[in-house]
N, C-alpha and C positions, 0 to 999 in steps of 0.2 A: 636124657639128657647126654651130651659128647663125653668121650674120654677126656678131653681135651678141659672141660669146665670141671670136670672131677678131680683133674690133675691139679688147677687152678686153686679149688677149695681144700685141699690138700694142703698145697703150698701154703696158703696163708694160715689156716689152722696150726699149723705146725710150727708157723711163726709167730703169729699174733697170742696163741694160747699161752706158751712160755712168758712172755712177756706178761700178759696180767697177771698170771699166778704171781712172777716174781714181785709184781709192785704190789698186789694184794699182800703178799707174806712183807715186805717192807711196811707198808702202810697199817696193817690189822694182825693177821697169826697166819703162822704155818698150815694150820688146819685150814683155815678157810682155801689156801692158796693151795693146798693138796685137792681140796674138795673141787676146785675149779678147774686144774687139772683132770682129775677121773670124770668131773659132768662132761665136761669139752671130748675126752678120748672117749667115753662111753657114746656120745652121739656122735661124733664123728666116725665111730667105728661100725655103730649101727647104719648111718648112710650108705658106708663104705657095704656094707653086709646086703644093703637092699638093692643098690646099682648092681653087686655081682649077683644077685637072686633072678633080677628082671633079665641082665644079660643072657645068664644059664638057662632060664626057665621059659624065656618069651616064645610064642609060637608054639609050645607043648601044650598039649591036652589036658596036664593038671597044673598049668600053670598058676592057677589063684589059689588052689592046695597047696602048692609047695611053698609059695611066699608068705601064705598064711601060717602054714607051719612052723616054716623057720622064724617068723614073726615071734610068736609064741615060744620057741627053744630062745630065742634072745632076750625076750623078755622075762622068761625066768631066771637065765643066768644074770641078766642084771640084778634082778629082783634078790638072789641068792648074794651075790656080791655086795649089793648095799647093805642086806643083814650082818652079813660079816664085820664091813667096816663100822657099823653102828655097834656092832657088839665089843670092837675094841675102844670106842669111842672117838674115832675120828671121823663122825658123820657131822656134816654143817651144811642143814637145804640150801641156804644162800648161797655158798659157794656152788652148788653142783645146778643150781640153777642160773649162777651167772655163765658157766663154763656150757651148758646147753645153749644158752641166750648165745653167746660170742660164736659157736658153730651155726646155731640159726640166722644170725644175722648174716655172717660170711656167705651160706649159702645161699640165701634169698637175694642179696647183692649180686652174686655170680650168675645164678639162673637169671635174674632179670637184665644184666649186662648183655647175656647170650642170646635171650628173647628177644632185644634191640638188635643187636648185632644180625640176627636173621631174619628180623622185617627189612633192613635194609636192601 
């Protein structure tokens, strides 16, 4: 994807994610709001890391191995982080999934809009 698409995704995530977290804090609980932020930011940072890895390693001989290796490191760090917040009782799976879903919907929408613009 273009840098422009990544910037649009980042802008929308950084605007909409705190709004959804604030609304969930008002309606439900602050732990759910925290997990929406954690899930969304984790998903957004994962997308940014994947974008960086493709830009940096594309066309190099070990492209696939580098991207897979970075993905394994990223998954390990996410697992450790989730274990830490679970240990302190700050874990809510529904909030994490909601945060992931917000970023997934935003990135899918921007990718669809970008592909439509490319066909014109």
